C-alpha positions in Angstrom: 0.0 0.0 -0.1 2.9 2.3 0.8 4.4 1.7 -2.6 1.0 2.5 -4.2 0.9 5.7 -2.5 4.4 6.8 -3.5 3.6 5.9 -7.2 0.2 7.9 -6.9 2.0 10.8 -5.4 4.6 10.8 -8.1 2.0 10.7 -10.8 0.1 13.6 -9.1 3.3 15.6 -9.0 4.1 14.9 -12.7 0.5 15.9 -13.7 0.8 19.2 -11.7 4.1 20.0 -13.2 2.6 19.2 -16.8 -0.3 21.4 -16.2 2.0 24.3 -15.0 4.1 24.0 -18.0 1.0 24.0 -20.3 -0.4 27.1 -18.5 2.9 28.8 -18.6 3.1 28.5 -22.5 2.8 31.8 -24.3 -0.7 32.2 -26.1 -0.6 31.5 -29.9 0.6 34.6 -31.8 -1.8 36.0 -34.4 -0.3 36.6 -38.0 1.5 39.8 -38.5 -0.5 42.5 -40.2 0.5 43.5 -43.9 3.1 46.2 -43.9 1.7 49.8 -44.1 2.5 53.3 -43.4 5.8 55.0 -43.4 9.4 54.2 -42.3 11.5 57.1 -41.1 15.3 56.8 -41.2 17.2 59.1 -38.8 21.0 59.2 -39.3 23.7 61.2 -37.6 25.5 62.2 -40.8 24.6 63.9 -44.2 23.6 61.5 -46.9 25.7 61.9 -50.1 23.6 61.9 -53.2 25.8 59.3 -54.9 24.5 56.8 -52.2 21.1 56.8 -53.9 22.7 55.2 -57.0 23.9 51.6 -56.6 25.9 51.9 -59.9 28.3 54.3 -58.3 29.0 52.7 -54.7 32.6 53.3 -53.7 32.8 50.3 -51.7 31.7 51.4 -48.2 29.0 49.8 -46.2 27.0 53.0 -45.4 25.1 53.3 -48.8 23.5 49.9 -48.2 21.3 51.6 -45.6 19.7 53.3 -48.5 19.9 50.5 -51.1 18.0 48.2 -48.7 15.3 50.8 -48.3 15.0 52.0 -52.0 16.4 49.4 -54.3 16.8 45.7 -54.6 19.4 43.2 -55.9 19.3 39.9 -57.6 21.1 38.3 -54.6 22.1 40.0 -51.3 23.0 39.3 -47.8 20.0 38.6 -45.7 19.3 36.8 -42.4 18.9 33.6 -44.3 22.6 33.8 -45.5 25.3 35.8 -47.1 24.0 35.3 -50.7 20.2 35.1 -50.5 17.9 35.3 -53.6 15.9 38.5 -53.7 15.0 39.6 -57.2 16.3 36.2 -58.4 14.1 33.3 -57.8 16.9 31.0 -58.4 20.3 30.7 -60.1 22.4 28.0 -61.4 26.1 27.6 -62.5 27.0 25.5 -65.5 29.2 22.3 -64.9 32.2 24.1 -66.4 31.7 27.2 -64.2 31.5 29.6 -67.2 27.8 30.4 -67.1 25.7 31.7 -64.2 22.1 32.0 -65.1 19.5 33.8 -62.9 15.8 33.3 -63.1 14.0 36.5 -62.1 11.0 36.5 -59.8 7.7 37.1 -61.7 5.4 40.0 -61.0 8.3 42.3 -59.7 7.7 46.0 -60.7 9.8 49.1 -60.3 8.4 52.0 -58.3 6.8 53.5 -61.5 5.0 50.3 -62.2 7.2 49.0 -65.1 8.1 45.2 -64.8 11.6 44.1 -64.0 13.2 42.3 -67.0 16.5 40.7 -67.7 17.2 43.7 -69.9 17.4 45.9 -66.7 19.8 43.3 -65.1 22.1 43.6 -68.1 21.8 47.4 -68.1 22.6 47.7 -64.4 25.7 45.6 -64.7 26.9 47.4 -67.9 26.5 50.9 -66.3 28.1 49.8 -63.0 31.2 51.8 -62.3 31.5 51.4 -58.5 33.9 49.2 -56.3 35.4 46.3 -58.1 33.6 47.3 -61.3 36.9 46.8 -63.3 37.4 43.4 -61.8 33.9 42.2 -62.6 33.9 43.5 -66.2 37.4 42.0 -66.7 36.0 38.6 -65.7 32.6 38.7 -67.4 32.7 38.0 -71.1 29.1 38.8 -71.7 25.7 39.4 -70.2 23.2 37.6 -72.3 19.4 38.1 -72.0 17.8 34.6 -72.6 14.2 35.8 -72.2 12.3 38.4 -70.1 13.0 36.4 -66.8 16.3 34.8 -67.5 19.7 36.3 -67.7 23.2 34.8 -68.1 26.6 36.0 -66.9 29.1 34.2 -69.2 32.6 34.4 -67.7 36.0 34.3 -69.6 37.2 31.6 -67.3 35.7 29.9 -64.2 35.6 32.2 -61.2 34.2 30.8 -58.0 34.1 34.2 -56.4 31.8 35.7 -58.9 28.8 35.8 -56.5 31.0 37.1 -53.7 31.7 40.2 -55.7 28.3 40.4 -57.5 26.0 39.5 -54.7 27.3 40.6 -51.4 28.4 44.0 -50.0 31.8 43.7 -51.7 30.2 45.6 -54.6 26.7 46.9 -55.4 26.9 45.6 -59.0 24.1 43.3 -58.4 21.7 46.0 -57.3 19.2 46.7 -60.1 18.2 50.1 -61.7 15.7 50.4 -64.4 16.7 51.1 -68.0 14.4 53.6 -69.5 13.5 52.4 -73.0 11.5 54.0 -75.7 10.9 57.7 -76.6 13.2 60.1 -74.8 14.6 57.3 -72.6 18.1 57.3 -74.2 18.9 54.2 -72.1 19.6 56.2 -68.9 18.4 56.0 -65.4 14.9 57.4 -64.7 14.8 60.1 -62.0 13.8 58.3 -58.8 14.0 54.8 -60.3 15.3 52.0 -58.3 14.9 48.2 -58.1 11.5 47.1 -57.3 10.7 47.2 -53.6 7.1 46.9 -54.7 7.4 43.1 -54.9 
C-alpha cells in the first residue's frame, strides 16, 4: 500500500508539473499584419547623393542603408545567408563554371510600375562603375538576355568568387536600376527609379 501511495504521489506531482508547463506556455501569436504606413530613417550624418545610385557605390557599407530601403538586388546578404535570392528566384552555375544563369521572380515591378526584366539586369551591370567594377567587367565575357525572366553571366574563365563580388556588400553591382526604353529614354536612369521594392 505504501508503494502505491508513492507511485500515486509521483503521478500527481508529474500531472501538476505538466499542467504548470502548459499554462505557462505563451498564447498563440496572431499573424503579423500586412506592412503599411511609413518608415522614417534618422541618421547622424549627411547622406551623399551618390549613395542613392547603386551603380556608383565606392565600396563602403554606409550606402547599403539606402539601397535596402529604396532598391533591390538579384542576390544580397539577408538573415537567411550571405547570398540570398531577392529579385532572383533561383540561379545555377554550368558544370564548367563559365555560365551563371539567374531566373528573375515573376511580377516584380519598379516604383513607377514597369516590370523588372532581364534587360534591366544587363543594363545595371553594364553601367556599374563602383567598387570592383573593373574586376567584374574583366572577368565577365558577356551578359546575355535569354528571355524576359532569364539572364546569363558568361565568364571568360571559371571564377568561383563571382557571387562574392556580385551578390554581397563587396560591391553593389548586383543591385538593379531600371533602363528607360522608348521615346526620350536614351537608355539612362529614370529620376527616382530603383529596383522594385514593390514586390
